N, C-alpha and C positions, 0 to 999 in steps of 0.2 A: 154504733155510736152516732149520735146526731151530728150534723155538720152545719157550719155557718160560713158565709163569706163576709168579710169586713172590707169595705171599700172606703178609703179615706186618704187624702193626700198628706195629712199630718201623720208622719210615721210614729211619733210618740203616742198620739191618741189611738191610732190603729193597734199598735203593739200592746198598749195597756188593755184595750178592750179584748184583744186575743187572749191575754193572760187571764182575765176574768172569766172568759168563756171556757178556757181549759180547766180552770178551777171548778166550774160548774158541769164538767164532763161533756162539753160541746167541743168538737174538733173544728178549730177555726182555720180558714184559708184567707190570707191577707193579700190585698192589692193596694198599692200606694198611688192611687189615682183612678180616674174613671175609665180611661182606655185600658189600663191593666185589668181593671175589674171586669170589663166586658170580655176580655180575653179569658180570664179565669172562668167566667160563667159559660163560655162556649163548651168547656170541658167538664163542668161540674154542675149538678143540680142540687144545691144545698137545701137544708130544711128551713133555713132563715137567712136573710141578707140584712146586714147593717150597712147603711149607705149614707155617707156624708153628703150634704147638700151643696155646700160652697167649695167647688174644686175648679181649678183652672181648666179652660177648654170646655169639656163636656161636664155640665153640672149634674147633681144627683137627680133632679127631676127628669133630665134627658135620659139618664141611665135607666130610671124607672120606666119611662116610655119604651125604651129598647127592650127591657125585660118582658113587659106585658104583651109584646108582639109575638112571643113564643109560647106555645101551649104548655110546655114543661114548667113554666114560671107563672102560669095563670093563678095558681093558688098559693104560691110561695109567699110567706109573710115577709114583708119588707118594712124595716124600721129605719126611718130617717134619723140621722144624728146631726146635730148642729149646735152651735153656740148662739144662734139667732132664736130667741124665745118670743118673738113677736107673734101676736094672734094670727096675722096674715100668713105667716109661714106655716103654722100649725094647720090652718084652714086649707092651704094649698096642698099640704102633705096628705090630708084626709081625702081631698078631691082626687088625688092620684091613685087612691086605693091602698095607701100605706097603712100598716097596722097601727102605727103611732109615730110621733116625733119625740125623740129622746134628746134632752138638752145636755150638752157637754159641760163639765166632765161628768160622765155617767158613774153612778155609784153601783156597788155590787148589788144592793137591794133593788135598784132600778132595773138592772140587767135580769135579775131573778124574776121580777114582776113581768118583764117583757116575755121571758121564756114561758112563764105560766100562761100568760095571755095567748101566746102562740101555740100552746098545747105541747110544749117541748120539755117541760120539767114538772 
């Protein structure tokens, strides 16, 4: 079974995304914040990461920089999730090497499209 890590400080958004992933036969591992997410990623190399941008303390862009320092995450697809749909945010996400920016609230169709683009479905 394919695995995903969902990192989001908004518990409701993270849990909803995890439920959608389960429905799509992806095993989710959730972290409710960036520091917890980095801890989860020390022990797990998922097939895809869904990463909130706006989190207190360490933001999603900083977590992405952390991930890319390690060879096991060099090719792991990372999807930023955010309610910020400004062009500058999407551009910054692309510059970091993210697969794409998914705008909250994500729909089942959008999640399916992400998984197809990542080659996981």
